C-alpha positions as CSV (number, residue, x, y, z in Angstrom):
1,M,90.4,93.5,84.3
2,P,89.1,94.4,87.8
3,P,86.0,96.6,88.0
4,A,86.9,100.3,88.1
5,H,85.2,101.0,91.3
6,R,87.4,98.5,93.2
7,T,90.7,100.1,92.2
8,R,89.8,103.8,91.5
9,R,91.1,105.2,94.8
10,I,94.4,103.4,94.5
11,R,94.8,104.1,90.8
12,A,94.1,107.8,91.4
13,G,96.8,107.9,94.1
14,R,94.5,108.8,97.0
15,A,95.3,105.7,99.0
16,S,98.1,106.5,101.4
17,T,99.5,105.4,104.7
18,T,96.5,106.7,106.7
19,P,93.9,104.1,107.7
20,S,91.1,106.2,106.5
21,T,92.3,105.8,102.9
22,C,93.0,102.1,103.0
23,H,90.8,99.6,101.3
24,P,87.7,98.9,103.5
25,L,88.7,95.3,104.3
26,V,92.2,96.3,105.4
27,R,90.7,99.2,107.5
28,Y,88.3,96.7,109.1
29,D,91.2,94.4,110.0
30,L,93.6,97.1,111.3
31,P,92.9,96.5,115.0
32,R,93.8,92.8,114.4
33,L,96.8,93.6,112.3
34,G,98.4,96.1,114.5
35,R,101.4,98.1,113.2
36,L,103.1,96.6,110.1
37,D,106.2,98.8,110.3
38,G,109.3,96.7,109.6
39,L,107.4,93.5,109.0
40,D,107.4,91.3,105.9
41,V,103.7,90.6,104.9
42,V,102.4,87.7,102.9
43,H,98.9,88.2,101.7
44,L,97.3,84.8,100.9
45,Q,94.5,84.7,98.4
46,C,95.3,88.3,97.4
47,H,93.0,88.2,94.3
48,I,93.5,91.5,92.3
49,G,95.7,93.1,94.9
50,T,93.6,96.0,96.2
51,D,94.1,94.9,99.8
52,T,97.7,93.9,99.2
53,V,98.6,97.4,97.9
54,S,96.9,98.9,101.0
55,L,99.0,96.7,103.2
56,A,102.1,97.8,101.5
57,R,101.2,101.5,102.2
58,L,100.9,100.8,105.9
59,G,104.7,100.6,106.4
60,A,105.5,97.0,105.9
61,R,109.1,96.3,105.0
62,S,108.0,94.1,102.1
63,V,104.7,92.7,100.9
64,T,104.0,89.6,98.8
65,G,100.6,88.8,97.4
66,L,99.9,85.2,96.5
67,D,96.9,83.9,94.4
68,F,96.3,80.8,92.3
69,S,94.7,82.7,89.4
70,P,97.0,84.0,86.7
71,A,94.4,86.6,85.7
72,A,94.2,87.9,89.3
73,I,98.0,88.1,89.6
74,D,98.2,90.0,86.3
75,A,95.5,92.5,87.5
76,G,97.4,92.8,90.8
77,R,100.7,93.5,89.0
78,A,98.9,96.1,86.8
79,L,97.4,97.8,89.9
80,N,100.8,97.7,91.6
81,R,102.3,99.6,88.6
82,R,99.5,102.2,88.5
83,A,99.7,102.7,92.3
84,N,103.5,103.0,92.2
85,A,103.7,100.5,95.0
86,D,106.4,97.9,95.8
87,V,104.5,94.6,96.0
88,R,105.6,91.2,94.8
89,F,102.8,89.1,93.3
90,V,103.3,85.3,93.1
91,E,101.1,82.8,91.2
92,S,100.6,79.8,93.4
93,D,98.1,77.9,95.5
94,V,98.1,78.4,99.3
95,D,100.3,75.3,99.7
96,G,103.0,77.2,97.8
97,A,103.0,79.9,100.5
98,V,105.7,78.0,102.3
99,G,108.2,79.4,99.9
100,C,107.0,82.9,100.8
101,S,107.2,82.5,104.6
102,V,109.6,84.9,106.3
103,R,110.5,85.5,110.0
104,N,108.8,88.4,111.8
105,A,105.9,88.4,109.4
106,A,102.2,89.1,109.3
107,T,100.3,86.6,107.2
108,W,96.9,88.0,106.0
109,S,94.3,86.0,104.2
110,T,90.9,87.2,102.9
111,P,88.6,87.2,104.7
112,H,89.8,88.4,108.0
113,S,92.4,86.0,109.4
114,V,95.7,87.1,110.8
115,R,98.6,85.1,112.0
116,S,102.0,86.3,113.1
117,A,105.1,84.1,112.5
118,S,108.3,84.3,114.5
C-alpha cells in the first residue's frame, strides 16, 4: 500500500483540475505538457498512480497508466477508485506500451519526459 502522505490529497478529493492541486511532479511538468484537453494520455512507469490520476483531472479524454509491478498497478487501481477518477491501469513493461499507443496523445514518463505522438 502506498504511503498515506503520497495519496492523501487525492484520496480526500482535494485534487481537482486546477494546477495548484495537482501532484507536485505533474505541476512541475505542466509547462512542458501544455493543455491535455481532448488528448489520450499514456503514462509510462506510472508506479502507484498519483501522477496518473492528476493527469486525468487535467482534462485528458482518456488516461492509461502502465507499470511492470503488479503491486503498483493494484495500488493505482485502488487510488483510482478512491479518487473517483477514470484511469485505466495496465501491467506491462515499457515495451508493452506499443499496445497503448494512440493518435494525438501525450506520452508522459517519470521523471519528466514528454513526447507527443501524431
